N, C-alpha and C positions, 0 to 999 in steps of 0.2 A: 873868634868874634866875641866881643864882650857885651853882656846883657845887663839891664837894670834888675831883672828878676829871672831866676831859673826856678821853674816849678817842677817838682818831682811827683808825678802821679796825675792822671787825666780824668779823675772821677769828679763827683759833684763838688768837692772842695777844690781840686786842682784846676779844672777847666774854668770854674767860676772865678777863682783867684787870678788866673791868667788873663781872662777877659777884662776883669776890673782894672788890673794894672795897665793893660793896653788902653783902656778908656781914659786913664790918667796920663796918657802920652808916653808910657814907658816901653822900652824894647824888651820883649818877653820871649822866652822859649819854654816849651813844656815837654818833659821827658816822660814817656809812657811805654811800658814794655808790651802791652797788649792793645786792645781796641780802646779808643777814646770813650769816655763815659764811665769807666771803672766798673766795679762790681754792681753798683746800683743799676746802671743802664743795661749792662750786658748779661749779668747773672743774678740779679736781685729784683729790685722794685719793678722795673719796667717789664721784663719778660713774664714775671709772675702775674702782673696785672693783666697782661694779654691773655694768659692762660685762664685767669679768673673770669674774664669776660666770656671766653669760649665756654667755660664750665657753666656760668649763669645762664647763657642762652640755651645750651643743651638741656640743663636741668629744668628750666622753665617750660620748654617745648615738650620734653619727655614726661614731666610729672604734673604740670599745671596748665597745659594748653586748653583743656576742656573748661577750666574756670573762666577763660577769656572767649569761649565760644569757638575755639579753633580745633579742627581735627587734623592730626598730622600723619596718621597711619603709621607704618613701620618706620623707625628711625635707626640710623646707624652712625657710627663715629669713624672718621678717617683719622686715626691717631697721628700718623706722620704729618698730615696736613695741619692738625692742631699745633704740633710742635713747630712746624715750618712757619706758621703765622707768627708765633711768639718770637722766633729767631729773626724773622723779617722785620718786625717792629723794632727790635734792638738794633739791627744793622742800619735801618733807616735813621734812627735818632743818633747813632754814633757818627754816621756820615754828616748829619746835621751839625754836630760839634766841629767836625773838620772844616765845614763851610764857615762856621763862625770864627774859627782860627784864621782862615784866609782873609775873611772880611776885616778882622781886627789886626791883621799883619803880625800874627803870632807864629813863631817857628815851632815846628813839631818834630821831635826826634824820637825814633822808636828804639828802645833798648832798656837795659837795666842800669839804673844810676847808682853811683857810689860817690859820697862826698869825701874827697881826699884831703881837703883843707878848707878853711874859710874862703868862700868865693870860687872854689874849684869843684867841678862835678865831672867825674869820669863816666862815660856811657859805653856799655858793652852791648853791641848788636847781637842778633841771633846767630850770625855767622862767625862771631868771635872778634870782629874788628872793634877797636877801641878808639873813641874820640874824647876830647876834653872841651868842656864848656866853662867859660869864666863869667862871673856875674857879681854885682854889688850885693845882691840879696838872694837867698835861697829859701823857697817855701816847700817844706815836706808835706805832702798830702797823699800818703801812700795807703791810707785806709786800713781795712781789716780783711781777714779771711775766715772761712768756716772753721770752728773749733773741732779738732779731731781728738777723740778719746783713745788713749793707747789700748784700752781693753776692747774697743770696738773699731778696729782699723778699717778704713774704707777700702773696698775692693772694686768699686765701680759697677758692681752687678747685683749683689744681694745686700750689701751694707754700703749705703751711699750717703753723700752730702747733698745740700740743696742744689749745687751746680749740676750734679748728675741727674737730679729729679727733673730738671728743666729740659733735658734732652734725651730722656729714655726712649729707645727705639720702639719699645712695645709697652703698652699699659699693663701693669701687673694686676692680677686678680685680687691680690691681698697685699696689705702694707701695714707695717708697724711704724709709727712715728714717735720718736723719743724727743720730747720737748714741745711745749705748747705756747711758745712765744709767737710773735707775728709770723715768722717763717714756717714753723711747724703747723700752726693753725691754718694759714692760708693754703699750704700745699695739701693738708688733710682734706680741706674742702674741695679743692680742685679734683683730686683723684677720686674722692667719694662721688662727686657729681657724675663722673664718667663711668662709674660702676665698680670701682675698686672697694673692697671691704677694708675699711680703715680702723685701726686701733690706735688711739692717741694716748700716749703715756706721759704723765707729768709728775715729777718728784715732789713738787710743792703742793700744798693742799687744794689749789684751784687751778683750772686751766686759765690761760692768759693771766698769770699771777701778778703782773704789774698793773693790772687794771683795778678799778674800784670793785669791792666785793659784790655789789649788786649786779654789776656787769658780768663778773666771773660766773656767778650762779646762773644768770639768765642765758649766757652763752653755752654753758655746759648742758643746760636743759634743752636749748635749741639744737645743739649738735646731736644729742641723744635722740631727739624726736626725728631728726633727719636720717638717722641710722648710723652715725659715727659712734663707735664705742670709745668712751672717755674713761680713763683710769687716772684720776688725780690722787696725789698722795701715795703714788706707787713708785717702786724702785726696780730698775732693770739690773738684775744681778749679773747676767751674762748673756752673750750672743754666740750662737753656734752656727757657723756657716756650713750648710748642708750641700753646697755646690749649686743647686738650682732653687734653694730656699734658705731661710734663716729661722732659727728657733730662739726665742727670747725667754729667759727664765725671769719672771716678774714677781716681786713681793707686793701684794695689794695693800691698800690702806688698812684693811682689817688684819693684816699679818699673814694671811694665807698666801702660799706660793703656788704659781701655776706656770705652765709652759704654753706659749703661743707661737705657732709656726705660720710664717707668711712668705710670699715670694720675695719681698724686699723689706728692709728696715732702713728708714730715713732717720739719720741722726741730726737733730736740729737743736743743739743746746748752746747756741751762741757763737760768738766770733772772738778772734784774738787779733791784736794789732800786727800790721806789717810794718817793719822798721827797716829803712835802708842802711846799708853799710856806711857808717860814719864814725871814725875813730874818736872816742871820748864823748860821744853823745850820751847825755844823762837820761836814764829811764826811771820810771816809778817801780815800786815793788811788783806790780802786776804786769810790767813789761811795756807800758805806754811811754811815749816820749814826754818828758817833763818840760812844761812851758811856764812862763810868767804871765802876768796880766795882759801883756802886749803880744802874747803868743810867741815870744822869743825863747829859743832853747839856750843851753849853756854855751853853744858855739857861736861866736861872733857872726852876725849877719844871717844866721840860720833861724828860720821860724817853722812852726808846725801847726797844723789844723786838722780837724776832722776826726775820724775814728781812731787814727793812730795816736791821738792824745787822750782818748777815753772820754769820760763824761757821758753826755746824752748822744749815743751813737746812732744818729739818723742822718739821712742824706740832706735834709733841709737844714739841720744844725750845722753840718759840715760846710755847706754853701755860705751860711751866715757868718761862720767863723772866718772863712777865707776872705770875704769882703772886708770884714773888720780888720783882719791882720794886714791886708794889703794897703788899706787906707791909712792904717797906723804907720806902716813903713815909710810912706811917701808924703804924708801930711803931718807935720809936727804939731799941728793944733788938734788932731783927731785922737781922742782917747778910745781905744778899741773896747767894744762891749762884749759881754759874754752872754750866752743863752740863758734866759730865765723862764719865761712862759713858752714852753715848747710843746706843740701838739703831737700826740702819738696816734698813729692810725693802723688799724688792721683791716684788711680788705676781703675777709671772708664774707659770707652772707648769712645773717645780717652783718653789716659792717660795725666796727667799733672805733670810736675816736674819743680822746680825752685831752684835757689840758688842766694844769694846776693840781691842787691837792686832792687826794682820795680821802674818803670819810674816815677810814681807819687811822690815817696819819694825824688828822685833826683831833681825834679822840685820844690818841697816845700823847699828843702835845698839850692836851688840856685846853684846847681852843674852843670857845663857845661858838656854835654855828647853828644854822637852820637849813633844812633841805626842802627843795621844791622838785617834785618828780611827776612827770606826766607821760602816759603811754601814747604811742602813735595810734592805738586803737580809737582814740578820741579825736583824731584829726581827719577832716574830710578828704584831703588829698591822699592820705595813706589808705583810707578805705577804698577810694576810687581806683587807685593803682594796684590794690591788692597787697600792699606792703605795710601791714599793721603790726608786725612784730617789733618789739623793742620800746625804748623810752628815752626821754631826756631827763637827766638828773643834774640839778644845779645846787651848789653849796655856797651859802652866803654867810659872812660874818654876822653874828647875832646883834652886835652893838651898832655897827656903822653900815651894815648892808653891803659891804664890798664882796664882789664875786671871788671866791677862793678856789673853786674847782668846777669843772664841767665834764660830764660823762654822758656820751650818747651811744646808744646801740640801736641800729636800724638802717634802713635803706638810705644811702647818701650821707650817712653820719660823718664820713671823712670830709665831705664838702661843707657840712653845716658847722663843724667845729671852729672854723675861722671866726664866726661871729662872737662866740663867747671869749675867744682868745683876744679879739680886738677890744672887747669890753674890759677884760682884765688889764691889758696894756694901757688902756685909756683911763683906767681907774673909775669906770662907771659903777654906779651903785645899783642896788635892786630897784630903787625908784626910777633911775634913769632908764633901765631896761623895761620897766613897766610902761613908761611913757612913749616908747617906740611904737610905730604902727607897722605891723607885720602883714605882708601881702597875703591875700586869700584867693584861691586855696594853695597853700604851700606846706611842705613838711616843717619849715622853720617856725610855723605857728606853734609847734610843740615847745619851742624855746620860750615863747611868750607865756604859754600855759604853765610851764614849769616855774617861771618867775612868779606868777600869780599864786601857784600852788604852795610856795614857801610860806605864804600867810593864809592858806586855806581859801584862796579867792579864785581858783581855777574856774573858768566859765563852762568848759565842756567836759568836766570830769567830776 
């Protein structure tokens, strides 16, 4: 059977690209070796958010119930039920994608894909049987996987990756987490809330190192106050597997070396691209698939999007790229766009969200700017809900007042970041944002106050 598009990978890039092509009236097949939804839905974004919700509920009831006038008595955690809820959420959403495929008349083939030549994909099923698909276009959307460090090999028990952390049969009493990106930070928070003693180790000078410095400093302070040990600027020299525990030798920021023993060590230091077998496919020096402005690879009729091409490796970026690539394939008048203002979100508590430039980048580039910063402590809704930790920080160009960057730390920060992103994409100025009416009482009022604060005009601070 011949297709207009063969999609390799059923994650946020693959399934979105497949559906978009089907909406354009094209005959589409998607090859996925595991469950639909990819890493994000099955082993990343979605199950982690389910665990985070469990953790927040338990943490609120166990530690803060009295603040709300609630008496809970003795509380306990059914850990297998916690894990089961997370897995159930992923399964439900994966089945939802299968329904969307049927709705859009997209064929779904389970197996490992190999591009044998332009327009030809060989699929090997789990039982070893091989089938061949033909298509005018091929879209590679194979994503990425957890980076393994040769010096710290995973064993699934004492030295683990993020996938293992999502299905641990027993909650460990202690855990070392190496890497404080979104994955390491979120899982540190989850396990801490349920009672695990967590030590978070980051080689760079700050935890959440990709965020604005003010956010990094505030998050480290928050985590330490909650009881999470944070070691920024520290290097893990070695890991020793003790059978039922692991010992890390760590050189701290001050140069002193120490050993820390824990039940488990989670290695969360990023991801590496997954690249399908395709003879002659050109890669970058870092192993990502090389593409042009239209997401085309060097093989005729073969395109690639998402984490496997590098760039901003986020699920929503991958989906955006897939839509752009597919529309470019089938519409000669469409010029595919590339991500520019991409929001980044970390779902620990308090949450962190950002879009645009960080203050340190603007300083290094010599750009003149001004900052408006406002704490949630001055917002009525935050006080009423007991969520006063954090702030909104907005950075404007000094001459023209254009929004250059937005950084939010606090409850629902990941929901609030869309407003400043929209302002940036619409080229709204400081004056435009001042003129908006913000509903009261809402946490979004902190955005308005931050805009005013850039000129020293904040009303409630």
